[in-house]
C-alpha positions in Angstrom: 48.6 38.8 -35.1 52.3 39.5 -34.4 52.2 36.2 -32.1 51.1 34.1 -35.6 52.8 31.2 -36.1 54.9 31.6 -39.0 54.4 29.5 -41.9 57.0 26.6 -42.5 59.3 26.1 -46.0 56.7 23.4 -47.2 53.8 25.4 -46.5 54.9 28.7 -48.2 56.0 26.6 -51.4 52.8 25.2 -51.3 51.0 28.2 -51.0 52.6 29.9 -53.4 53.1 27.3 -56.1 49.4 26.8 -56.0 49.1 30.8 -55.8 51.4 30.6 -59.2 49.3 28.2 -60.9 46.1 29.8 -60.5 47.2 33.2 -61.5 48.6 31.4 -64.5 45.0 30.2 -65.4 43.5 33.6 -65.0 42.3 32.8 -61.3 42.9 36.0 -59.2 43.4 36.4 -55.5 40.1 36.0 -53.9 38.9 33.3 -56.2 42.4 31.8 -56.2 42.2 31.5 -52.2 38.2 30.2 -51.8 39.6 27.4 -54.4 42.9 26.8 -52.0 40.5 27.1 -49.0 38.3 24.6 -50.2 41.2 21.9 -51.0 42.3 22.3 -47.9 41.8 19.9 -44.3 44.6 21.1 -42.1 42.3 23.4 -39.6 45.8 25.9 -38.8 46.1 26.1 -43.0 42.0 26.8 -43.3 42.3 29.4 -40.5 45.3 31.5 -42.7 43.5 31.1 -45.8 40.2 32.2 -44.3 41.9 35.1 -42.7 43.3 35.8 -46.1 39.8 35.9 -47.6 38.7 38.1 -44.9 41.6 40.6 -45.5 40.8 40.7 -49.3 37.6 41.5 -48.4 38.5 44.4 -46.0 41.1 46.0 -48.3 41.3 44.4 -51.4 45.0 44.2 -51.6 47.0 41.0 -51.5 50.2 42.1 -50.0 48.1 43.9 -46.9 45.8 40.8 -46.7 49.2 38.5 -46.1 50.8 41.0 -43.8 48.1 41.2 -42.0 47.7 37.4 -41.2 51.2 37.7 -39.2 52.0 34.0 -40.9 54.2 35.5 -44.1 58.1 36.3 -43.3 58.8 39.6 -43.7 60.8 39.3 -46.9 58.0 37.7 -48.4 55.6 40.8 -47.9 58.4 42.9 -49.7 58.6 40.7 -52.5 54.9 40.3 -53.1 54.1 44.1 -52.6 56.9 44.7 -55.2 55.5 42.1 -57.9 52.2 43.8 -57.3 53.3 47.3 -58.2 55.6 46.0 -60.8 52.7 44.0 -62.4 55.0 41.1 -62.1 53.2 38.9 -59.1 52.8 35.9 -61.2 56.7 35.8 -61.7 57.1 36.4 -58.2 54.8 33.9 -57.1 56.8 31.1 -59.3 60.0 32.8 -58.0 58.8 32.5 -54.2 57.3 28.7 -54.7 60.9 27.5 -56.0 62.9 29.0 -53.6 60.6 27.3 -50.6 61.0 24.3 -52.5 64.6 24.6 -52.7 65.0 25.5 -48.8 62.4 22.5 -47.8 64.5 20.4 -49.6 67.8 21.7 -47.7 65.8 21.5 -44.4 64.6 17.8 -44.9 68.4 16.8 -46.0 69.6 18.5 -42.5 66.8 16.9 -40.6 67.9 13.5 -42.2 71.7 13.9 -41.3 70.9 15.0 -37.6 68.0 12.3 -36.8 69.4 9.2 -38.4 72.7 9.6 -36.1 70.5 10.3 -33.1 68.6 7.3 -33.7 71.4 4.9 -33.9 72.5 6.6 -30.8 69.5 6.1 -29.1 69.4 2.6 -30.3 72.9 1.8 -29.0 72.6 3.2 -25.5 69.2 1.2 -25.0 71.0 -2.2 -26.1 73.8 -1.3 -23.5 71.3 -0.4 -20.7 69.1 -3.8 -21.4 73.0 -5.8 -21.2 73.7 -4.2 -17.9 70.6 -3.9 -16.1 68.7 -7.3 -17.5 71.9 -9.7 -18.9 74.6 -9.1 -16.5 72.6 -9.7 -13.4 71.6 -13.1 -14.8 75.4 -14.0 -15.6 75.9 -13.0 -12.1 73.4 -15.7 -10.6 75.2 -17.9 -12.7 78.7 -17.6 -11.0 77.4 -17.4 -7.8 75.7 -20.8 -8.5 79.3 -22.2 -9.6 80.9 -20.7 -6.8 82.7 -17.9 -8.6 82.3 -14.4 -9.3 82.3 -12.0 -12.5 85.7 -9.7 -13.1 85.9 -6.5 -11.7 84.8 -4.8 -15.1 81.8 -6.8 -15.1 80.9 -5.9 -11.8 81.5 -2.5 -12.2 79.3 -2.3 -15.0 76.6 -4.8 -13.1 76.6 -2.2 -10.3 75.8 1.0 -12.3 73.3 -1.0 -13.9 71.7 -1.6 -10.7 71.8 2.1 -9.8 70.4 2.7 -12.9 67.3 0.3 -12.1 66.8 1.7 -9.0 66.8 5.5 -10.3 64.5 5.1 -13.1 63.1 8.5 -12.3 66.5 10.0 -13.0 66.4 8.4 -16.7 62.8 9.7 -17.3 63.9 13.0 -16.6 67.1 12.7 -18.5 65.2 11.1 -21.8 62.5 14.2 -20.6 65.6 17.1 -21.0 67.1 15.4 -24.2 63.6 15.3 -26.0 63.1 18.8 -24.8 66.5 19.9 -26.1 65.5 18.1 -29.5 62.3 20.2 -29.7 64.1 23.3 -28.5 67.1 23.1 -31.1 64.3 22.1 -34.0 61.9 24.1 -33.4 62.3 27.2 -31.5 63.7 30.1 -33.3 66.2 31.0 -30.8 67.3 27.1 -30.5 67.1 27.2 -34.2 69.6 29.9 -34.3 72.0 28.7 -31.9 72.1 25.6 -33.7 72.9 26.7 -36.6 75.7 28.8 -34.8 77.1 25.4 -33.4 76.9 24.0 -36.9 78.7 26.8 -38.7 81.8 26.7 -36.4 81.8 23.0 -35.9 84.7 21.9 -38.2 83.2 19.0 -39.5 79.8 20.8 -40.6 81.7 24.0 -41.5 82.1 23.2 -45.5 78.2 21.8 -45.5 76.8 24.9 -44.0 78.8 27.1 -46.3 77.3 25.0 -49.2 73.7 25.6 -47.7 74.6 29.5 -47.2 75.7 29.6 -50.9 72.5 27.7 -52.6 70.3 30.2 -50.5 72.2 33.2 -51.5 72.3 32.1 -54.9 68.6 31.3 -55.0 67.6 34.5 -53.2 69.6 36.4 -55.9 67.6 34.6 -58.5 64.2 35.8 -56.9 65.2 39.6 -56.2 67.4 40.3 -59.1 65.8 42.8 -61.7 62.8 42.6 -59.5 64.0 45.6 -57.0 66.9 47.9 -56.1 70.3 46.2 -56.3 71.3 46.9 -52.6 67.7 46.7 -51.3 68.0 43.3 -53.0 71.3 42.5 -51.3 70.0 43.4 -48.1 67.0 41.0 -48.2 69.1 38.4 -49.1 71.4 38.9 -46.4 68.5 38.4 -44.1 68.1 34.7 -45.2 71.1 33.9 -44.6 72.5 32.9 -41.0 76.0 31.9 -42.0 78.3 34.5 -40.4 81.5 34.0 -43.3 78.9 34.5 -46.1 77.1 37.5 -44.3 80.6 39.3 -44.1 81.1 38.3 -48.1 77.6 39.7 -48.8 78.7 42.7 -47.1 82.1 42.8 -48.9 80.1 42.3 -52.3 77.6 45.4 -51.6 80.8 47.6 -51.0 82.2 46.5 -54.4 78.9 47.2 -55.7 78.6 50.7 -54.4 82.2 51.6 -56.1 80.8 51.0 -59.1 81.6 47.4 -59.9 79.8 44.9 -62.4 77.7 42.4 -60.6 79.4 39.5 -61.4 82.6 40.8 -60.7 81.6 42.2 -57.5 80.5 38.6 -56.5 84.1 37.4 -58.0 86.0 39.7 -56.0 84.1 38.8 -52.7 84.8 35.1 -52.8 81.1 34.3 -52.5 81.3 31.2 -55.0 84.3 29.0 -56.1 85.7 30.0 -59.1 83.8 27.4 -61.6 80.6 29.1 -60.3 81.9 32.6 -60.4 82.4 31.9 -64.3 79.1 30.7 -64.5 77.6 33.9 -62.4 79.7 35.9 -65.0 78.4 34.1 -68.4 74.8 34.3 -67.0 75.1 38.5 -66.7 76.9 39.1 -69.7 74.2 36.8 -71.5 71.1 38.6 -70.2 70.1 35.5 -68.1 71.5 36.1 -64.5 68.4 34.4 -63.1 68.7 31.4 -65.0 72.4 31.4 -64.0 71.9 31.7 -60.2 69.5 29.3 -60.4 71.8 26.6 -61.8 74.7 27.5 -59.0 71.7 27.0 -56.6 71.3 23.6 -58.0 74.7 22.9 -57.9 75.3 23.5 -54.5 72.1 21.4 -53.5 73.8 18.9 -55.4 76.6 19.7 -52.8 74.9 19.5 -49.8 73.0 15.9 -50.5 76.3 14.7 -51.5 77.6 15.9 -47.9 74.9 14.6 -46.0 74.9 11.1 -47.6 78.7 11.2 -46.9 78.1 12.3 -43.2 75.6 9.2 -43.3 77.9 6.9 -45.0 80.8 7.3 -42.7 78.6 7.6 -39.2 76.4 4.5 -40.0 79.1 2.1 -40.0 80.7 3.7 -37.3 78.1 3.5 -35.0 77.4 0.2 -35.9 81.1 -0.9 -35.4 81.4 0.9 -31.8 78.1 -0.6 -30.8 79.4 -4.2 -31.7 82.6 -3.7 -30.0 80.9 -2.5 -26.7 78.4 -5.3 -27.0 81.2 -7.9 -27.9 83.5 -6.8 -25.0 80.7 -6.7 -22.3 79.6 -10.4 -23.0 82.9 -11.5 -23.3 84.0 -10.1 -20.2 81.3 -12.5 -18.5 81.4 -15.4 -21.1 85.1 -16.2 -21.4 85.5 -16.5 -17.7 82.2 -18.6 -17.9 84.1 -20.8 -20.3 87.1 -21.2 -18.2 84.6 -22.4 -14.9 82.7 -24.6 -17.2 85.6 -26.5 -18.8 87.6 -26.9 -15.3 84.2 -28.5 -14.0 84.3 -30.7 -17.1 
């Protein structure tokens, strides 16, 4: 089942959230999965649950059942396996549910930040195309009837629109390519990695991406701390991060730990968090509540991510509206003002 499509963040959050509630209620794996199956209508989700039931019947081991479906990420299998060995499976399910809830919220925020401007840009292009292909030819007919012609700017736009109208197949191909690119960068793993790399190096989105990476790191540490070997846990969390700067800091932090530094000091020296979050982490480790501190830090970075998304949209929305208004106004004025001059001279 190596080619099985991996479950999304939302599906993983739902699965482990439901599993955690069932375990809290004293309902264990086989019976719990059957209950989930009865409440599930999605064909793909039902197929995964049915396969888990089959694997549990054959092997009786929850981690092996999840692994054999091919639908769960490797780090999830490792976490579940460690939880089962330590008798901490309920807490692991809760931790995984919390982690993927947070990741889904971040993903939705990023998607909204990208999708909204794309829709606005598409609408801008659509309005401009309608103007130069449908509206300007009407004005051109009016000018011809009055024994005049439009200025060079308007004529060049109209000629460009005529070429677009006669090359509709080219427009269709371009739209197909745009849709294909959108699907590639949003759905295909290689495309998502390329897009993540672009966001990582593009100056306007770099700080935003750093905040996302800090949130993932903090929530990842909250999930693994105390449940597995420190260095193994660092390696697992490092695999969740697709930010080159954060990955380098994680490697530096791990080297500090190998030198014998305390966990909180290693985090601070590696400059992973801001000074405020570093102090919060230090207090959490010293007070014996590192997981609570890391979850709080992740929440703080989530709020920062949300703020940055809202700031981006707050800037882009009026900017795109102003640009559209200027372009449309410039096109219309280029034909209306000369037309008004002709009409006044006739009058």
